[in-house]
C-alpha positions as CSV (number, residue, x, y, z in Angstrom):
1,M,-38.9,-12.5,-17.8
2,V,-37.2,-9.9,-15.5
3,K,-40.6,-8.4,-14.8
4,I,-42.2,-11.7,-14.0
5,A,-39.1,-12.6,-11.8
6,G,-39.6,-9.3,-10.0
7,Q,-43.3,-9.9,-9.3
8,S,-42.5,-13.4,-8.1
9,I,-39.8,-12.1,-5.7
10,V,-42.0,-9.3,-4.3
11,K,-44.8,-11.7,-3.4
12,N,-42.7,-12.9,-0.4
13,K,-40.9,-9.8,0.7
14,M,-39.5,-11.0,4.1
15,R,-38.4,-14.4,2.7
16,T,-36.7,-12.7,-0.2
17,L,-35.0,-10.2,2.1
18,L,-33.7,-12.9,4.4
19,T,-32.5,-14.9,1.4
20,M,-30.7,-11.8,0.0
21,L,-29.0,-11.0,3.3
22,G,-26.2,-13.5,2.7
23,I,-25.4,-11.8,-0.7
24,I,-25.7,-8.3,0.8
25,I,-23.2,-9.2,3.6
26,G,-20.9,-11.1,1.2
27,V,-20.7,-8.3,-1.4
28,G,-20.4,-5.6,1.2
29,A,-17.6,-7.5,3.0
30,V,-15.8,-8.1,-0.3
31,L,-16.0,-4.5,-1.3
32,L,-14.9,-3.3,2.1
33,M,-11.9,-5.6,2.2
34,V,-10.8,-4.6,-1.3
35,A,-11.2,-0.9,-0.4
36,V,-9.0,-1.3,2.6
37,G,-6.4,-3.3,0.7
38,S,-6.4,-0.9,-2.2
39,G,-6.1,2.1,0.1
40,A,-3.3,0.5,2.0
41,R,-1.3,-0.2,-1.2
42,R,-1.8,3.4,-2.4
43,Q,-0.8,4.8,1.0
44,I,2.4,2.6,1.0
45,A,3.2,3.6,-2.5
46,A,2.8,7.3,-1.7
47,R,5.0,7.0,1.4
48,I,7.7,5.2,-0.5
49,Q,7.5,7.8,-3.3
50,N,7.8,10.4,-0.5
51,L,11.3,9.1,0.2
52,G,12.7,10.9,-2.8
53,T,12.8,11.2,-6.6
54,N,14.1,8.2,-8.6
55,L,15.9,7.1,-5.4
56,I,18.6,4.5,-5.3
57,I,19.9,3.4,-1.9
58,V,23.3,1.8,-1.3
59,T,23.6,0.0,2.1
60,P,26.2,-2.3,3.8
61,G,26.1,-6.0,2.9
62,S,25.9,-9.0,5.1
63,T,28.5,-11.4,6.6
64,A,28.5,-14.9,8.0
65,Q,30.3,-16.2,11.1
66,G,30.8,-19.9,11.4
67,G,28.4,-20.5,8.5
68,V,25.7,-18.4,10.3
69,S,24.5,-15.3,8.4
70,Q,24.4,-12.2,10.5
71,G,21.7,-10.6,8.3
72,A,21.5,-7.4,6.2
73,Q,23.8,-4.5,6.9
74,S,26.0,-6.6,9.3
75,F,29.2,-6.0,7.3
76,N,29.8,-2.3,6.7
77,R,32.6,-1.2,4.3
78,L,30.9,1.9,2.9
79,T,33.0,5.0,3.2
80,L,33.1,8.6,2.0
81,E,35.5,7.4,-0.7
82,D,32.7,5.3,-2.2
83,A,30.4,8.3,-2.4
84,R,33.2,10.4,-3.8
85,A,33.9,7.8,-6.5
86,L,30.2,7.6,-7.4
87,R,30.0,11.4,-7.7
88,E,33.1,11.6,-9.9
89,Q,32.9,8.5,-12.1
90,S,29.2,8.0,-12.7
91,F,27.5,9.2,-15.9
92,L,23.9,8.4,-15.0
93,L,23.5,9.7,-11.4
94,A,22.0,13.2,-11.0
95,G,22.9,13.4,-7.3
96,V,24.9,11.5,-4.7
97,S,24.9,12.0,-1.0
98,P,26.5,10.0,1.8
99,V,24.4,9.6,4.9
100,I,25.9,9.5,8.4
101,F,23.5,8.6,11.2
102,T,23.8,9.4,14.8
103,R,21.4,10.0,17.7
104,A,21.9,12.8,20.2
105,Q,20.2,15.2,22.6
106,V,19.5,18.6,21.0
107,V,19.2,21.6,23.2
108,G,17.7,24.9,22.2
109,G,14.8,27.3,22.4
110,A,12.2,26.0,24.8
111,G,14.0,22.8,26.0
112,N,15.7,19.7,24.6
113,W,14.7,16.9,22.3
114,R,16.5,13.6,21.5
115,T,16.4,12.9,17.8
116,F,18.4,11.6,14.8
117,I,21.2,13.6,13.3
118,N,21.7,13.0,9.6
119,G,25.0,14.2,8.1
120,V,24.3,14.6,4.3
121,D,25.6,16.4,1.2
122,A,23.9,19.5,-0.2
123,S,22.4,17.4,-3.0
124,Y,20.3,15.5,-0.4
125,E,17.6,18.1,-0.8
126,T,17.2,17.2,-4.5
127,I,17.6,13.5,-4.1
128,R,14.9,13.3,-1.4
129,D,12.8,16.0,-3.1
130,W,12.6,17.6,0.3
131,S,12.1,21.4,0.3
132,T,12.2,23.9,3.2
133,E,9.1,25.6,4.4
134,S,11.2,28.4,5.9
135,G,14.9,29.4,5.5
136,V,17.1,27.5,3.1
137,F,19.0,24.2,2.8
138,F,22.7,24.4,3.3
139,G,24.9,24.5,0.1
140,P,28.1,22.9,-1.2
141,A,30.2,25.7,0.3
142,D,28.9,24.8,3.8
143,V,29.8,21.2,3.3
144,R,33.3,22.0,2.1
145,A,33.9,24.4,5.0
146,M,32.4,22.0,7.6
147,R,30.2,24.8,8.8
148,K,28.0,24.2,11.9
149,V,24.7,24.8,10.3
150,A,21.5,22.7,10.6
151,V,18.1,22.2,9.0
152,L,15.4,21.0,11.4
153,G,12.6,18.6,10.7
154,R,9.1,19.8,11.5
155,T,8.8,17.7,14.6
156,V,12.1,18.9,16.1
157,A,11.2,22.5,15.3
158,A,7.8,22.2,16.9
159,N,9.3,20.7,20.1
160,L,12.3,23.0,20.5
161,F,10.7,26.3,19.2
162,P,6.9,25.9,19.6
163,G,5.0,28.7,17.9
164,E,8.0,30.4,16.4
165,D,10.3,30.3,13.4
166,P,13.7,28.9,14.5
167,V,15.6,30.2,11.5
168,G,18.6,32.2,12.7
169,R,18.5,30.7,16.2
170,Q,21.1,28.4,17.8
171,I,20.9,24.9,19.0
172,R,23.5,22.6,20.7
173,I,24.2,19.1,19.7
174,R,26.5,17.3,22.1
175,Q,27.8,20.7,23.3
176,V,28.5,21.7,19.7
177,P,26.6,24.9,18.7
178,F,24.8,24.9,15.3
179,E,22.9,27.7,13.6
180,V,19.5,26.8,12.3
181,V,19.3,27.9,8.6
182,G,16.0,26.2,7.6
183,V,13.0,24.1,8.6
184,L,12.0,21.3,6.3
185,A,8.5,20.8,4.9
186,A,6.5,18.1,6.6
187,K,7.1,14.6,5.1
188,G,5.0,12.4,7.5
189,Q,5.6,8.8,8.4
190,T,7.4,6.2,6.4
191,A,5.7,2.8,5.4
192,E,7.2,1.4,8.7
193,G,5.6,4.2,10.8
194,R,8.8,6.2,11.5
195,D,8.4,9.9,11.7
196,Q,10.5,11.4,8.9
197,D,10.2,14.9,10.4
198,D,11.9,13.9,13.6
199,V,15.4,14.7,12.3
200,V,18.1,17.3,12.3
201,I,20.1,17.5,9.0
202,A,23.6,19.0,8.8
203,P,26.6,18.8,6.5
204,Y,28.1,15.3,6.6
205,T,31.6,16.7,7.0
206,T,30.6,18.5,10.1
207,V,28.7,15.5,11.5
208,Q,31.6,13.1,10.9
209,N,34.2,15.4,12.4
210,R,32.3,16.9,15.3
211,L,29.6,14.3,16.2
212,S,30.2,10.9,14.8
213,G,33.8,10.2,14.3
214,R,33.1,6.9,12.6
215,M,35.1,5.9,9.5
216,F,32.2,3.9,7.9
217,I,28.9,5.5,6.8
218,A,25.4,4.1,7.1
219,Q,24.3,4.5,3.5
220,I,24.7,6.3,0.2
221,L,21.7,7.9,-1.5
222,A,21.7,8.6,-5.2
223,S,19.1,9.6,-7.8
224,T,18.8,9.6,-11.6
225,S,17.2,12.1,-13.9
226,S,14.4,9.7,-15.0
227,P,13.0,6.4,-13.7
228,D,14.1,4.7,-17.0
229,E,17.7,5.2,-16.1
230,I,17.5,3.4,-12.7
231,P,18.4,-0.1,-13.8
232,A,21.4,1.0,-15.7
233,A,22.4,3.3,-12.8
234,Q,22.2,0.4,-10.4
235,R,24.6,-1.6,-12.6
236,E,26.9,1.4,-12.8
237,I,26.9,1.9,-9.0
238,R,27.6,-1.8,-8.5
239,A,30.6,-1.7,-10.8
240,I,32.1,1.5,-9.2
241,V,31.7,0.4,-5.6
242,R,33.1,-3.1,-6.4
243,D,36.1,-1.3,-7.9
244,T,36.6,0.9,-4.8
245,H,36.3,-2.1,-2.5
246,G,38.8,-4.1,-4.6
247,L,36.5,-7.0,-5.1
248,G,37.6,-9.8,-7.6
249,A,35.4,-11.1,-10.4
250,N,34.3,-14.2,-8.3
251,E,33.8,-12.3,-5.0
252,P,30.3,-11.4,-4.0
253,D,29.2,-7.9,-3.3
254,D,29.7,-6.6,0.2
255,F,27.0,-4.0,-0.2
256,D,23.4,-3.9,-1.5
257,V,21.9,-1.6,-4.1
258,R,18.1,-1.1,-4.0
259,N,15.6,1.3,-5.5
260,Q,12.0,2.5,-4.8
261,A,10.6,-0.2,-7.1
262,D,12.1,-2.9,-4.9
263,L,10.7,-1.3,-1.7
264,T,7.3,-0.8,-3.3
265,E,7.1,-4.4,-4.6
266,A,8.0,-5.9,-1.2
267,A,5.5,-3.7,0.7
268,E,2.7,-4.3,-1.9
269,E,3.3,-8.1,-1.8
270,T,2.6,-8.0,1.9
271,T,-0.6,-6.0,1.6
272,H,-1.7,-8.2,-1.4
273,V,-1.4,-11.4,0.7
274,M,-3.4,-9.8,3.5
275,T,-6.1,-8.6,1.0
276,V,-6.4,-12.0,-0.6
277,L,-6.8,-13.6,2.9
278,L,-9.5,-11.1,3.9
279,L,-11.2,-11.6,0.6
280,A,-11.2,-15.4,1.1
281,I,-12.9,-14.9,4.5
282,A,-15.4,-12.4,3.1
283,S,-16.3,-14.7,0.2
284,V,-17.6,-17.3,2.6
285,S,-20.6,-15.0,3.1
286,L,-21.2,-15.1,-0.6
287,I,-21.2,-18.9,-0.7
288,V,-23.6,-19.0,2.3
289,G,-25.8,-16.5,0.4
290,G,-25.7,-18.6,-2.7
291,I,-26.8,-21.7,-0.7
292,G,-29.7,-19.6,0.7
293,I,-30.7,-18.7,-2.9
294,M,-30.6,-22.4,-4.0
295,N,-32.7,-23.4,-1.0
296,I,-35.4,-20.7,-1.5
297,M,-35.5,-21.5,-5.3
298,L,-36.1,-25.2,-4.5
299,V,-38.9,-24.2,-2.2
300,S,-40.3,-21.9,-4.9
301,V,-40.2,-24.7,-7.5
302,T,-42.2,-26.9,-5.1
303,E,-44.8,-24.2,-4.4
304,R,-45.2,-23.4,-8.0
305,T,-45.4,-26.9,-9.5
306,R,-48.9,-26.5,-10.8
307,E,-47.9,-23.1,-12.4
308,I,-44.9,-24.9,-14.1
309,G,-47.2,-27.7,-15.3
310,L,-49.7,-25.2,-16.8
311,R,-46.9,-23.3,-18.6
312,L,-45.5,-26.5,-20.1
313,A,-49.0,-27.7,-21.1
314,L,-49.7,-24.4,-22.9
315,G,-46.5,-24.9,-25.0
316,A,-43.6,-23.5,-23.0
317,R,-40.4,-25.3,-23.7
318,E,-38.1,-26.7,-21.0
319,S,-35.6,-23.9,-21.9
320,D,-38.3,-21.3,-21.2
321,V,-38.9,-22.6,-17.7
322,L,-35.2,-23.0,-17.1
323,T,-34.6,-19.4,-18.1
324,Q,-37.5,-18.1,-16.1
325,F,-36.2,-19.6,-12.8
326,L,-32.6,-18.8,-13.6
327,V,-33.6,-15.2,-14.2
328,E,-35.4,-15.1,-10.8
329,S,-32.2,-16.4,-9.1
330,V,-30.0,-13.8,-10.9
331,V,-32.4,-10.9,-10.2
332,M,-32.5,-11.8,-6.5
333,S,-28.7,-12.1,-6.4
334,L,-28.0,-8.9,-8.3
335,A,-30.5,-7.0,-6.1
336,G,-28.7,-8.2,-3.1
337,G,-25.4,-7.2,-4.8
338,V,-26.6,-3.7,-5.4
339,I,-27.6,-3.3,-1.8
340,G,-24.3,-4.9,-0.7
341,V,-22.3,-2.4,-2.8
342,A,-24.1,0.5,-1.2
343,A,-23.5,-1.1,2.3
344,G,-19.8,-1.7,1.5
345,F,-19.2,1.8,0.2
346,A,-20.9,3.3,3.2
347,G,-18.9,1.0,5.5
348,S,-15.6,1.9,3.9
349,L,-16.3,5.6,4.4
350,V,-17.3,5.1,8.1
351,L,-14.2,2.8,8.7
352,G,-11.9,5.3,7.1
353,R,-13.3,8.2,9.2
354,L,-13.2,6.3,12.5
355,T,-9.8,4.7,12.1
356,G,-8.0,7.1,9.8
357,W,-7.1,4.3,7.4
358,A,-6.9,5.0,3.7
359,V,-9.7,3.3,1.8
360,A,-10.2,3.4,-2.0
361,V,-13.3,2.1,-3.8
362,S,-12.7,1.9,-7.5
363,P,-15.4,1.4,-10.3
364,P,-13.7,-1.9,-11.4
365,T,-14.1,-3.2,-7.9
366,V,-17.8,-2.4,-7.9
367,F,-18.4,-4.1,-11.2
368,L,-16.4,-7.1,-10.0
369,A,-18.5,-7.4,-6.9
370,L,-21.7,-7.2,-8.9
371,G,-20.4,-9.7,-11.4
372,F,-19.5,-12.0,-8.6
373,A,-23.0,-11.7,-7.2
374,G,-24.5,-12.5,-10.6
375,A,-22.3,-15.5,-11.0
376,V,-23.4,-16.8,-7.6
377,G,-27.0,-16.4,-8.7
378,I,-26.4,-18.4,-11.9
379,F,-24.3,-21.1,-10.2
380,F,-26.7,-21.7,-7.3
381,G,-29.9,-21.1,-9.2
382,Y,-29.1,-23.5,-12.1
383,Y,-30.0,-26.7,-10.2
384,P,-33.5,-25.5,-9.0
385,A,-34.2,-24.1,-12.5
386,R,-33.1,-27.4,-14.1
387,R,-35.3,-29.3,-11.7
388,A,-38.3,-27.1,-12.6
389,A,-37.7,-27.5,-16.3
390,A,-37.5,-31.3,-16.0
391,L,-41.0,-31.6,-14.4
392,D,-43.6,-33.8,-16.2
393,P,-46.5,-31.5,-17.2
394,I,-49.1,-34.1,-16.4
395,E,-47.7,-34.9,-12.9
396,A,-47.2,-31.2,-12.3
397,L,-50.9,-30.4,-13.1
398,R,-52.0,-33.2,-10.7
399,H,-49.8,-31.7,-7.9
400,E,-51.7,-30.3,-4.9
């Protein structure tokens, strides 16, 4: 039957090609949209994973004025005492680091560069899983002694000391001299597009006393030894910080505790919605292609009425005729699907190369696209096949 179906399809090459065009475009568009969506999810997951190992983030909570919420991080009560309590009282945290943010003009080497200054603890290197490509990260002794040492991000190092290793050189931050002890390995952009390498990292004690002067801190970073410990560690963090803030049993948290899974889930939910929307648009082409197949099969039934009558007269059952035309419809649809898969794969490679977007074509996606094409052939080919099987042999043989 497949052989007969192929022979019947090849008889009208141009008509068949035009009929298959809707399926080709539909399958290619579906594959391309899924590839872009899957690539985006992988890229976002990789960037969030790039934030650190088993990362837990404690940020300020929200407040309301006159019944109007001021939004996330509008009520800051996080202090160095909270970080110290977590470090001393926690049993599940492998590392804890306060983070003090400030922005300043950095002068040194070939010029100056305005960037973010992050005051952190020595454990920040382990928490963020961020190694140095030259020099070293500062240690606990540097933090305790409030030494004026700094580690530069790749972007800052490239702008202040182009073409040279800045380790051992001096920079000035708000007229305060710092010695460069290391340069961080490149981290790239975050999921929001912020350059992680555009930063200067120094001991939080030095940043608070010499640059910031604020009592409250922007956030506290912590990490666990394994991902399985994260939920219990979050509960432990919540209990310790509530205790240091003196919150009663019925009082809500004045801080937020989040982990990488929360960030990944939120980001992937957004990309999933966009992928579904794009798939819905691309699927319209498949429906149009299916309608084209139904139309051409109805024309084929009309053209081959005498052939159908002859088959029935020679003993073919209605189920045989039904299967014959249904197979023709499925073969035509699957052939278009195979060409569409090739077009979608080539299109995703070209799109990724031209735009720099991450694209990912997985085998399950290919089989899903081909299965969808076959289903379209069955759905839209059934009515013409049923109509052919229902023909009266005598009337069909009389047909001119």
